[in-house]
C-alpha positions as CSV (number, residue, x, y, z in Angstrom):
1,M,-11.7,14.9,9.4
2,T,-8.0,13.8,10.6
3,V,-6.4,10.2,9.5
4,E,-6.7,9.7,13.2
5,S,-10.5,9.7,13.4
6,V,-10.2,6.3,10.9
7,E,-10.8,3.4,11.8
8,V,-8.3,0.1,10.5
9,R,-10.2,-2.8,10.2
10,H,-8.7,-6.4,8.9
11,V,-10.8,-7.7,6.2
12,A,-10.9,-10.9,3.8
13,V,-11.3,-9.5,0.3
14,H,-14.7,-10.6,-0.5
15,D,-16.0,-8.8,2.4
16,P,-18.8,-6.5,0.7
17,E,-17.1,-3.6,2.8
18,V,-13.7,-4.1,0.0
19,R,-16.0,-3.8,-2.9
20,P,-15.9,0.1,-3.3
21,L,-11.8,-0.1,-3.8
22,L,-12.2,-3.4,-5.9
23,D,-14.5,-1.5,-8.4
24,D,-12.5,1.7,-8.3
25,L,-9.1,0.2,-9.1
26,R,-10.6,-2.0,-11.2
27,H,-12.2,2.0,-12.8
28,E,-8.8,3.7,-12.2
29,Y,-6.8,0.3,-14.1
30,T,-9.5,0.4,-16.9
31,R,-9.2,4.6,-18.1
32,R,-5.1,4.2,-17.7
33,Y,-4.6,0.9,-19.2
34,G,-7.4,-0.6,-20.8
35,P,-9.0,-3.8,-20.6
36,N,-6.6,-5.9,-18.1
37,Q,-6.6,-8.6,-15.7
38,E,-4.8,-7.1,-12.8
39,L,-7.5,-7.7,-9.8
40,G,-8.0,-11.2,-10.7
41,R,-4.1,-12.3,-11.0
42,Y,-3.9,-13.3,-7.4
43,P,-6.6,-15.4,-5.9
44,G,-8.0,-13.7,-2.7
45,E,-6.9,-16.8,-0.4
46,Q,-3.6,-15.0,-0.8
47,F,-4.2,-12.2,0.8
48,T,-5.6,-14.1,3.9
49,P,-2.9,-14.0,6.9
50,A,-3.0,-18.1,6.9
51,R,-1.4,-17.9,3.9
52,G,1.1,-14.7,4.6
53,G,-1.0,-12.2,3.6
54,A,-3.3,-9.2,4.9
55,F,-6.3,-6.9,3.5
56,L,-6.9,-3.7,5.6
57,I,-9.3,-1.2,5.1
58,L,-9.7,2.5,6.7
59,V,-13.2,3.1,7.7
60,E,-14.9,6.7,8.4
61,D,-18.2,7.5,9.3
62,G,-19.4,3.8,7.9
63,E,-17.4,4.0,4.7
64,T,-14.6,2.5,3.2
65,V,-11.9,5.6,2.4
66,A,-9.2,3.7,1.5
67,G,-7.1,0.2,2.1
68,G,-4.7,-2.5,0.7
69,A,-3.2,-5.5,1.2
70,F,0.1,-7.5,0.9
71,R,0.6,-11.0,-0.2
72,R,3.9,-13.4,0.4
73,Y,6.3,-12.6,-1.9
74,D,8.8,-15.0,-0.5
75,G,9.8,-16.3,2.8
76,E,11.1,-12.9,4.2
77,T,9.1,-10.5,1.3
78,A,5.5,-9.3,1.8
79,E,4.4,-7.5,-1.7
80,L,2.2,-4.5,-1.2
81,K,-1.2,-4.3,-3.8
82,R,-4.5,-2.7,-3.8
83,I,-3.2,0.3,-2.3
84,W,-6.2,2.6,-2.9
85,T,-8.0,5.8,-1.3
86,H,-11.5,6.7,-2.4
87,P,-11.3,9.9,-5.2
88,G,-13.3,11.8,-2.8
89,H,-10.7,11.2,0.3
90,R,-7.6,12.1,-1.6
91,R,-4.8,14.3,-0.4
92,R,-5.5,13.3,3.3
93,G,-2.6,11.1,4.2
94,L,-4.6,7.9,3.8
95,G,-2.7,6.4,1.2
96,L,0.2,7.4,3.8
97,A,-1.8,5.6,6.3
98,V,-2.6,2.3,4.9
99,V,1.2,1.8,3.7
100,R,2.5,2.3,6.9
101,E,-0.7,-0.2,8.7
102,L,0.4,-2.9,6.1
103,E,3.9,-2.6,6.8
104,R,3.4,-3.0,10.9
105,E,1.4,-6.2,9.9
106,A,4.1,-7.2,7.8
107,V,6.6,-6.9,10.5
108,R,4.1,-8.4,13.4
109,Q,4.2,-11.8,10.6
110,G,7.5,-12.0,10.3
111,Y,8.8,-10.0,7.0
112,R,12.0,-8.0,6.8
113,R,11.4,-6.8,3.3
114,I,8.2,-5.4,0.9
115,Y,8.5,-5.6,-2.6
116,L,5.7,-3.9,-4.6
117,T,5.3,-2.8,-8.5
118,T,3.0,0.4,-9.7
119,G,2.3,0.6,-13.0
120,P,4.3,3.6,-15.5
121,R,0.7,6.0,-15.8
122,Q,0.4,5.8,-11.7
123,P,2.7,9.0,-10.8
124,E,1.0,9.4,-8.1
125,A,1.7,6.0,-6.3
126,A,5.3,6.4,-7.0
127,G,5.3,9.7,-5.3
128,L,3.6,7.9,-2.3
129,Y,6.3,5.2,-2.7
130,L,9.0,7.7,-3.0
131,A,8.1,9.5,0.0
132,T,7.7,6.7,2.2
133,G,11.1,5.4,2.0
134,Y,10.9,2.6,-0.6
135,T,13.6,2.2,-2.9
136,P,13.2,2.2,-6.4
137,L,14.5,-0.7,-8.4
138,Y,14.5,1.0,-11.8
139,D,15.2,4.2,-13.4
140,L,14.0,7.4,-12.2
141,G,14.8,9.3,-15.1
142,A,13.6,7.1,-17.7
143,D,10.8,7.1,-19.5
144,P,8.2,5.7,-17.8
145,E,6.3,3.6,-20.6
146,T,10.0,2.3,-21.0
147,V,10.5,0.8,-17.9
148,G,7.2,-1.7,-17.9
149,P,6.0,-2.1,-14.1
150,H,8.1,0.2,-11.0
151,P,9.2,-2.2,-8.9
152,F,10.2,-1.0,-5.2
153,E,11.9,-2.3,-2.1
154,K,11.9,-1.4,1.8
155,T,13.6,-3.1,4.7
156,L,11.8,-3.4,7.3
157,S,13.2,-3.0,10.7
158,P,11.9,-6.0,13.5
159,S,11.0,-3.2,15.8
160,G,7.9,-2.3,13.5
161,T,9.2,0.9,13.1
162,T,10.8,1.6,9.8
163,R,13.2,4.0,8.6
164,Y,11.1,6.7,7.5
165,E,9.4,6.4,10.8
166,R,12.2,6.7,12.9
167,A,13.6,9.9,10.6
168,A,10.5,11.5,11.0
169,E,10.4,10.4,14.8
170,T,13.4,12.5,15.2
171,Q,12.8,15.5,13.8
172,E,9.8,15.9,15.8
173,A,12.1,15.2,19.1
174,C,14.7,17.8,17.9
175,R,11.7,20.3,16.9
176,S,10.1,20.0,20.3
177,A,13.7,20.3,22.1
């Protein structure tokens, strides 16, 4: 199946459809870092539109296959959190779809910038953010374990189109010409 066959749903963090995402993230964080409190660090209400946040999932054939969230970081910046793809659905572009949907929602809510961090033992996450136009705020050549959390940022366009999407649209137009 393709990414186009996936439904985007805006949900609350306590929605039962979010459970697979949270359970698998808890498992992944524990496997990579040992017992930690990352998922409990931010109350669920921080991911609601009323508090400047959002939580969305991608659903295919009734199954939650990917998702993610953002919270207010400051007056013009949203912070991405909880980016996840079901292990059985990876390598399909779903992570990219989640990030793009979150960026669009952040623009709708008036944000001009995205900030995020990922852990040093999550190279696939760092690869996703680099591939989608995020700027690393750390030395990419440093030993990942010495850096601590790996911060990234991205400026959003008020039109809702990111620099990465504009470049992709330009490339597609050139191929079609």
